[in-house]
N, C-alpha and C positions, 0 to 999 in steps of 0.2 A: 511424485512417489506414492504409493499406496500407503496410508497413513492412518487409517480408522481403526479404532478399538472396536471390536465387536463385543458388547456386553450382554449378559443375562439379564433380560428386562424382564425378571419374574418377581420383581417386590411389589408389594400392594400397592396401588394408585395412592390409597391414602396414608402411605408410611412416611414419617418424619424422618428417616434414615438419610444423611445428607449425600449418601451415595447414589441416591435415585436421580438427582439432576446429572449427575456426572456420567452415569452409565447408560442414560436415555440415549439412544442414538439421534442425530441430528439428521438434518435433509439428506446430506452425502453419506451418511453412514447405515449400514446395513445390520439389523438386528438379529442374531443367532436364533432369536424365539423363534422366526417365521420358518425354521427349519429343524430346530431342536425339538419341539414338541410334535412328535410325530403322531400322537394320537387325535390332535384337533384338525387334522387334514387329511383329505382322502389320498391314495397313492398318485392320482393324476395331478391334482393340486400341487403335491409337494414337488413333482417332477417339475412342473411348470415353474414355480420357485427357484428351483436349483438351475434350471435353463437359463432364467433372468440373472442370476448372481453369476452362472458361468460365462455372460456375455452373449446369449443367444435369444433375442426375440423376434418373433415373427412380424414385429412392426417394421414398417419400411424405414423409419427414421433411425439413424445412428450417430452417436456423437463422436465417432471416430473419423472424421473427415480427413483426407489425406494433405498433409501440409508438405509444400516442395521448396518454398522461401520462407525465411524468417526475417522480419524488420529488423536493421542492426546487425544483421549478422554476415555482412559481405567481408567481414576482416576476420572472420573467425579463421582458423587452420583448416585447410582443406580436407585432412584425415577426419576432423572433426564434422564439418560440414557434410562429409559423406555418411558418417554415422546417423547424423541427425535426419538426413532423407530417407536414408534406410529405415530406421525407427518409426518416424511418423507416417509412412507410408503402410506400414504395417496395420492389416484391419483389426478392429477389435477383438473378435473371435476367429481364430484357424481351425481347420480341420485336421492338422497334424501339428503335434507341438513342435517348437523350435528353440533351441539354445543358441544363439549366435555370438561369437567371440571377436573383438576388436580390439588392435592394439591401441593403447592411448596413455600418452604419459600423465602423470598425477597432476601435473599443473593445470589440465584441461578438465578434470572432473568436475569442477564445482561449476565450470561456465558451461559445461555440457548440459549439466542438470539445471542450470537456470534457463538454458535455451528451450528446453523439455517443458518448463514449466511456462515460459511466453508463449509456446505453441496451444497450450492448454491441454495437453496430454501428459503432464508427471503424474496425475492421480490416476491414470490408466496403464503406465507403463511401468513393467517389472524389470529391475535392473539390478545390476552389482559391480563390485570393482575389487579385483584381486591385485592389491597393492605391489604384493611381491613380484608378481608376475607381468605388470602392466596392463592387464587384460579387463576391457569394460565388457560386461555381458548383457545382452538384451533377450529376456525369454519370454515367451509368448506360449501359453499352454493350450491346449485343444479343448474342445467341448467336455470331453470325456475326463482329461486331468482336474478340471476345475469343478466339475460335477463331483468327481471322487472327494476332493478336498471339502465340498460342501457337506456331502453323504457322512463323512468320517467326522466331522464336527457334529452333526445330529445324532450320531452314535456316542460320541464321547461324553456330550453333556448328558443325554439321557441315562447313560451307566453312572456318571456322577451324580445324578438326582437319586438314584437307587442306593447310594452308599449312605446317605443321611437318614438318621431314625430319631434324632431328637433337635429341637430349637436351635442349639447351639452348632450341630452338625448342618443342619439345613442352612444356616446363617452363613456359615464359611463356604459352602457350596455356592451359595447366590453370588458371592464374590469371585469365583473363578470367571475369568474371561479369556477371549481369543483376541490377541491384538492384531492379527490377520498378517498382512504383508509390510507392517511399518519397520522403518530403518532398524536394522541391526548394525550400529557403527563400530567402527575402532575404537578402542578405549583409549589409544593413543591418540589425542587431538591432531597431531600433526601426520597423522597417516588417514589416508584419503579412502581406505577399504570400507566398505559399506555390502550389505546384501539383504535380501528382502525374503524372508521364509515364507512359506504358503500359509502356515498357522503356526501361532504362538500362544500357548496355554499357559497361564500363570493367574496369581492371587492380584486384585486390582490394586492393593495397596504395597505388592512387592513385583511390579510389573516385568522386572527384569530376570526374575528367578522361575525358571519354568522349562516346559517340555516343547520341542521345536518340531513341527512337522514340514518334510519336503516332498513333494511329487515330481519323480523323475522321469527321463525319457533318454532315448539313445544318447543323444548329443551332451546331456547333462551329466550322465553316468560317470564320466572319467573325471569329472571334478567334485564329486561326492566327499572324497576323503579331504580336499581341500577345503572344501565349505564346512567339513565338520571340525578340522583345524581352527578356522575363523570362529565358528559359534563358540566354541569350548574355551579357546586361548587367547584369542586376540579381540573379541567384540566386548561390548560393554553389557552383554548378556550374562547371566548367570544360568548358562544352559546345563540343565541336568540330564537329559536324555534327548537324543536327536533321534527321530523315527523317520525311514524313507520308505516310501511304495513307489518300486520302480517297474514300470511297464510301458508298452508302447503298443497300443491296440491295433495301429496299422499295419504293424510289421509281424507280430507274432501274440499268442495268447498266453504267454510265458508272463508271471508276475512274481516280484521278488520284493521280500521284507527283509529291509537292512536298519540296525539300530546301531548308535554309538553311545558308550557310557565312559565316563572316567575311571580308569584303573590305576590308582596312585598318580605319578605324573604325566601318564600317557592316556592315549584313547584305546578302548577297546571295542573291536566292530565285531556284530554279529549279522551273519548273512544266512537268510533262510529262503528257499524258493517256496511258493505258496501254491502256484499253478504251473503247470506243464506247457511246452510249446503247442499241444494239441487241445488244451483247455481243461485237462484233469485237476482236479484238487489235489496238493501234494500234504500229506497229515504231518503236524508238527506243532511244535510249542506255541503257547498262545503269545500275542504282545502284552506284557503287564507294563503298566504305567503306575508306580506309586504315587501317594498324595504328597508325600516329601518330593518327590519329582517335579510336582506341581507348584508347589508352594513351601515356604520355609517352616519351620517347626514352630515359630512364634505365631504364625498365621492361620494354623489350623488347630482343633483341641486335640487333647492327648488321645482321646479315643479314636482319632482317625490317623494317627501316625502310622500304623501296621496296615492301612486298608490300601488297596490298590483296584484301579480298574483294569479289564483284560478284554481284550478281542482275541477270541478264536480265529484260527486260521478259515475255517468256514464262513466268518464274519466279515473278514478282510476280502474274502473271494466274492462275498456276496455284495457287499458295498461296490466292489470293480463290476459286477455283472449289473447292479442297478446304474451304473454311470455308463456302461455300455447301451443298455435300454434306452435309456434319455438320449445317448448320441445317436441310435437309431431312430428314435422319435424326431430329433431335429433334423437327420437327414430325410426323412419321409415328409416332413414340413418344407423342407426346402425344395426337394424335389417337385411338390404339389404346386408350390409358388412358381417353380419355373417351367412348368408343363403347359405348354398352350393347347386348348381342347380344339379338337378338328372337328369342325361343324360342316356337314354338307352343304354345298352352295344351293339355295333354294331355287325351284323350278317354277316359273311363272305358270298359273293357270290359265288354259285356253279359254275363250268365251264359248258357250254353248252352240253357237251359231257359225263356228269356224270349221271348216272341215279338218277332220283330225282330233276333232276335239271329243274327250273320253264320254263314253257314253254309260249312264247308269246300269247296272247289272240288274236284271228283272228277276 
């Protein structure tokens, strides 16, 4: 299961802050700094970085080899074996997003996840479990969806940087991290429910309080309210706001912004189209995420309590267009790799002393 915490690696190399060692990515972690600091890379290099993070590379090597049999799994329930074979056969990156649901008893969830770990794919598989419905979910984003999440984070952290104007505020901002798709588990230890958001923004020392991001597609759309209920009421996270960007580039140009926040003891959802079926921008309210929705009040200086970062509708659509452009680049590279050039068959030259040999033109 994806579990890396993506930290902002922008402290001085000589700092004595103990956070430095904890926040520096290990070999299997990806620092957001590679795509947060937009000014340090040209557009093509940034696109290549996001393509790699999204699971696309023009390298012929891929860690996602298909697995059809697992050692020691011969006694597993048939239903679970079917799920395993379907998931492990899934390529690392897909052209179209998929959200596949399987009926699975809660008593088999731990074993299924153990088998995925034994396969060596647990760090790459996105999954979740709706305990009340008995549904196990396997999610695979398209290039476009993964790249959108990547670019959204880059915008998010640059906007965050612009809020700080004092050393105290800068120190606070430096501790805001993205824990990525690490598990949001059910707060009841007897409940097997869990889900893995696309991004989760929070303070390093209050990692469960924060803003959750989900990128949705057609199949996932029907479960968004269930996900919101879980994140706000049933999980071990103190989710303050759930932001969802819903689009399906292969089916339509339409894109929708959805947000959920608590309103008393209930959830209040806001739904806003940001792009039409034919690709036209829909003017509307900006997406506003307050600092108190990212970190609790005791983790941020009083001067930042009323601050917020804002994404205009134009910016949200711009991020989508960047993702679509990167997807087009990916498709172009793939077509080039799959195209075999047609080379005319060479014709052997005839010796000059053979009848029919070409004569030089005088």
